C-alpha positions as a printed Julia matrix, in Angstrom:
223×3 Matrix{Float64}:
 21.9   117.09  -34.0
 22.3   114.77  -31.01
 21.0   111.22  -31.3
 18.36  110.83  -28.57
 17.11  107.41  -29.66
 16.5   104.92  -26.88
 17.74  101.35  -27.09
 14.68   99.52  -25.85
 16.5    96.21  -26.08
 18.93   97.35  -23.35
 16.04   98.52  -21.17
 14.27   95.2   -21.63
 17.45   93.33  -20.7
 17.87   95.53  -17.6
 14.26   94.87  -16.55
 14.77   91.15  -17.07
 17.87   91.12  -14.87
 16.11   93.08  -12.13
 13.18   90.69  -12.24
 15.53   87.69  -11.95
 17.24   89.25   -8.93
 13.88   89.93   -7.25
 12.75   86.36   -7.86
 16.03   85.02   -6.53
 15.68   87.06   -3.34
 12.13   85.82   -2.84
 13.12   82.21   -3.55
 16.0    82.41   -1.04
 13.68   83.8     1.65
 10.88   81.29    1.07
 13.34   78.42    0.7
 14.88   79.26    4.06
 11.48   79.35    5.75
 10.46   76.02    4.2
 13.71   74.3     5.18
 13.63   75.66    8.73
  9.99   74.72    9.38
 10.4    71.26    7.85
 13.49   70.59    9.94
 11.67   71.4    13.17
  8.62   69.36   12.17
 10.83   66.33   11.44
 12.87   66.67   14.65
 12.42   63.59   16.8
 10.02   61.94   14.36
 10.56   58.99   12.06
 13.82   57.06   11.6
 16.9    58.63   13.12
 18.77   58.69    9.81
 16.3    61.24    8.42
 17.28   63.8    11.01
 20.97   62.96   10.64
 20.85   63.68    6.92
 18.52   66.68    7.16
 20.61   68.47    9.79
 22.95   69.89    8.62
 23.11   68.71    5.0
 19.79   70.12    3.75
 20.82   73.5     5.2
 24.15   73.21    3.38
 22.46   72.32    0.09
 20.16   75.34    0.41
 23.13   77.67    0.91
 24.98   76.11   -2.03
 21.96   76.36   -4.33
 21.33   79.99   -3.44
 24.98   80.98   -3.85
 25.47   79.13   -7.13
 22.46   80.82   -8.75
 23.16   84.39   -7.59
 23.64   87.21  -10.1
 26.88   88.47   -8.56
 29.19   88.19   -5.57
 27.3    90.81   -3.58
 23.97   89.18   -4.36
 25.41   85.78   -3.38
 26.41   87.22    0.0
 23.04   88.89    0.54
 20.8    86.05   -0.6
 22.77   83.34    1.22
 22.57   85.34    4.44
 18.86   85.95    3.83
 18.23   82.23    3.31
 20.23   81.38    6.43
 18.47   83.99    8.56
 15.01   82.94    7.4
 15.89   79.31    8.12
 16.93   80.16   11.67
 13.89   82.38   12.31
 11.53   79.72   10.99
 13.2    77.04   13.13
 13.01   79.24   16.24
  9.38   80.1    15.5
  8.44   76.45   15.14
 10.31   75.69   18.36
  8.43   78.46   20.18
  5.05   77.17   18.95
  5.92   73.75   20.34
  6.5    75.35   23.75
 10.29   75.2    23.75
 11.73   78.57   22.75
 15.44   78.09   22.12
 17.95   80.16   20.23
 20.27   77.2    19.66
 17.89   74.92   17.76
 20.47   74.88   14.97
 24.09   74.47   15.97
 23.41   73.14   19.48
 24.73   76.25   21.28
 25.2    79.98   20.86
 28.73   79.46   19.55
 27.51   76.65   17.32
 24.77   78.9    15.94
 27.26   81.62   15.05
 29.57   79.05   13.42
 26.65   77.65   11.44
 25.79   81.09   10.06
 29.39   81.76    9.03
 29.69   78.28    7.49
 26.48   78.55    5.45
 27.26   82.03    4.13
 30.83   80.97    3.34
 29.63   77.93    1.42
 27.22   80.12   -0.53
 30.08   82.38   -1.61
 32.19   79.36   -2.56
 29.29   78.02   -4.62
 29.16   81.32   -6.51
 32.93   81.12   -7.1
 32.52   77.69   -8.75
 30.99   79.47  -11.74
 34.5    80.56  -12.73
 36.12   78.44  -15.46
 39.65   78.71  -14.07
 41.61   77.05  -11.27
 39.89   79.26   -8.67
 36.58   77.68   -9.6
 38.16   74.23   -9.22
 39.56   75.23   -5.83
 36.17   76.53   -4.67
 34.43   73.29   -5.68
 37.18   71.24   -4.03
 36.83   73.24   -0.82
 33.1    72.51   -0.73
 33.88   68.82   -1.12
 36.43   69.06    1.72
 33.89   70.6     4.1
 31.29   67.9     3.41
 33.8    65.02    3.48
 35.46   66.13    6.72
 32.07   66.46    8.4
 31.17   62.89    7.4
 34.53   61.54    8.61
 34.15   63.44   11.89
 30.72   61.91   12.51
 31.66   58.3    11.72
 35.08   58.07   13.4
 35.1    57.01   17.08
 36.81   59.56   19.31
 36.29   62.48   16.98
 34.41   65.61   18.01
 30.89   64.91   16.69
 31.01   61.13   16.5
 27.61   59.45   16.03
 27.67   55.66   15.9
 24.3    55.45   14.15
 25.59   57.64   11.3
 27.48   54.65    9.87
 27.04   53.06    7.4
 23.77   54.18    5.74
 23.68   57.98    6.18
 27.46   58.28    5.86
 27.56   56.42    2.55
 24.62   58.39    1.14
 26.1    61.77    2.12
 29.58   60.76    0.9
 28.33   59.74   -2.55
 26.16   62.85   -2.83
 29.15   65.03   -1.88
 31.21   63.59   -4.75
 28.26   64.03   -7.13
 27.85   67.63   -5.98
 31.49   68.44   -6.76
 31.0    66.98  -10.25
 27.84   69.06  -10.79
 29.54   72.27   -9.74
 32.13   71.94  -12.53
 31.14   71.9   -16.2
 34.3    70.49  -17.79
 35.99   67.12  -17.27
 39.32   68.77  -16.4
 37.67   70.93  -13.77
 35.82   67.97  -12.27
 38.98   65.87  -11.99
 40.93   68.75  -10.48
 38.16   69.59   -7.98
 37.77   65.98   -6.84
 41.55   65.56   -6.53
 41.85   68.74   -4.45
 38.91   67.67   -2.3
 40.39   64.23   -1.61
 43.88   65.6    -0.89
 42.85   68.33    1.54
 40.17   66.19    3.21
 42.75   63.47    3.83
 45.26   65.99    5.2
 42.72   67.62    7.49
 41.45   64.25    8.73
 45.0    63.1     9.5
 45.68   66.28   11.47
 42.4    65.96   13.37
 43.16   62.31   14.19
 46.63   63.29   15.45
 45.14   65.96   17.71
 42.42   63.68   19.1
 44.87   60.83   19.74
 47.35   63.17   21.47
 50.12   62.9    18.89
 49.88   66.65   18.4
 49.5    68.35   21.81
 46.92   71.11   21.8
 46.91   73.49   24.72
 44.04   75.88   25.37
């Protein structure tokens, strides 16, 4: 006689996982709306350093948090894109209510908007990859550190692409220290933390040197 007993423990575990995924989707959506609306409400108000830290670093932190807490690679891709899209829609909606409808409120231009979407989704996937306990997890965490460090260097160095004089020293120091702390938090073991920070410092230094050579004309770049 066939055994038709049902393992209710497996069903309960399945229901629990489905509920966690649903909550994660909802949290990503609502988080994106909250970040987008808050960013538009803060634009042009208060000290300048608030806006410099909020845009783009709060958007980056949202993408990293969503990706790192996803249930799988596919869910990391979906929820990070959902959070990014809801952030952009909320920002555009707030801009429209203020009488200035613009599709480049984040990124500064159409091309910048597209790059921002790709960057945020990519960082979310990297954040999910940091959950691995091998060298690929270390590399993913180091890459996240490189992206944040290079952005800070770009904004504080005269002659670079997005140089902002007011970004130094306060906002730059705060973001730099938080970037190092983030890399540490993304790795659970001491070996992984050391490896991730070393990779981040090495590649950030290499990229910065190449960017400086291009800006200064040492490396000719023809378009």
